[in-house]
C-alpha positions in Angstrom: -6.0 -27.6 5.4 -4.1 -27.3 2.2 -1.3 -24.8 1.9 -2.9 -23.1 -1.1 -6.2 -22.7 0.7 -4.6 -21.4 3.8 -2.6 -18.8 1.8 -5.8 -17.6 0.1 -7.6 -17.3 3.4 -4.7 -15.4 5.0 -4.6 -13.0 2.0 -8.3 -12.5 2.0 -8.4 -11.9 5.8 -5.7 -9.3 5.4 -7.6 -7.6 2.6 -10.7 -7.5 4.8 -8.7 -6.0 7.6 -7.3 -3.3 5.3 -10.7 -2.5 3.9 -12.2 -2.1 7.4 -9.6 0.5 8.4 -6.7 -1.7 9.8 -8.3 -1.8 13.2 -7.0 -4.5 15.5 -9.2 -6.9 17.5 -11.3 -8.5 14.8 -8.8 -11.1 13.6 -11.2 -14.0 14.3 -14.1 -12.4 12.4 -11.8 -11.4 9.5 -10.5 -15.0 9.3 -13.9 -16.6 9.5 -15.3 -14.2 6.8 -12.3 -14.9 4.6 -12.6 -18.7 5.1 -16.4 -18.5 4.2 -15.7 -16.5 1.1 -12.9 -18.7 -0.1 -14.9 -21.9 0.5 -17.9 -20.4 -1.3 -15.8 -19.4 -4.3 -14.3 -22.9 -4.4 -17.8 -24.4 -4.5 -18.8 -22.4 -7.6 -19.0 -24.1 -10.9 -15.7 -24.1 -12.8 -15.1 -23.9 -16.5 -11.5 -24.5 -17.7 -10.2 -23.3 -14.4 -12.3 -20.1 -14.4 -15.5 -19.1 -12.6 -18.3 -19.8 -15.0 -20.0 -16.4 -14.6 -18.1 -13.1 -14.4 -21.3 -11.7 -13.0 -20.9 -13.3 -9.6 -20.8 -10.6 -6.9 -18.2 -11.1 -4.2 -18.6 -9.9 -0.6 -15.5 -7.8 -0.9 -16.6 -6.2 -4.2 -20.0 -5.3 -2.8 -18.6 -3.9 0.5 -16.0 -1.7 -1.3 -18.3 -0.4 -4.0 -21.2 0.4 -1.6 -19.4 1.3 1.5 -21.1 -1.3 3.8 -19.2 -3.6 6.0 -18.0 -7.1 4.9 -20.5 -8.7 7.4 -23.4 -6.6 6.0 -22.4 -7.6 2.5 -22.1 -11.3 3.4 -25.6 -11.2 5.0 -27.2 -9.6 1.9 -25.6 -12.1 -0.4 -26.6 -15.0 1.8 -30.2 -13.7 2.1 -30.7 -12.6 -1.5 -28.8 -15.3 -3.4 -27.7 -14.4 -6.9 -30.1 -11.5 -7.6 -27.4 -8.9 -8.1 -29.8 -6.0 -8.7 -31.6 -6.8 -5.4 -28.4 -7.2 -3.5 -27.0 -3.8 -4.7 -30.3 -2.1 -4.0 -30.4 -3.5 -0.5 -26.8 -2.4 0.1 -27.6 1.2 -1.0 -30.7 1.2 1.2 -28.7 -0.1 4.2 -26.1 2.6 3.7 -28.8 5.3 3.3 -30.5 4.2 6.6 -27.2 4.6 8.5 -26.8 8.1 7.2 -30.4 9.2 8.0 
């Protein structure tokens, strides 16, 4: 594993841990989620070193903006692909179901 990739995964896992309330005991899940996100981002088309579309929705962005967990955000993105409107609607519905 390259040092740069490892550093990115470590940083992302830390961000996930912080976002989820800094609770201990989920290190492996945070690491695996971070690794999947970093690998998925690395596989995206690149244009002059930048991601080709600024409209790509990240797991972390969706989770923070909608108040769902990182795992829930990942599942929605995996299931609904690149349909940003559908993903965000599903996230809002998921959060509403938990409240009701």
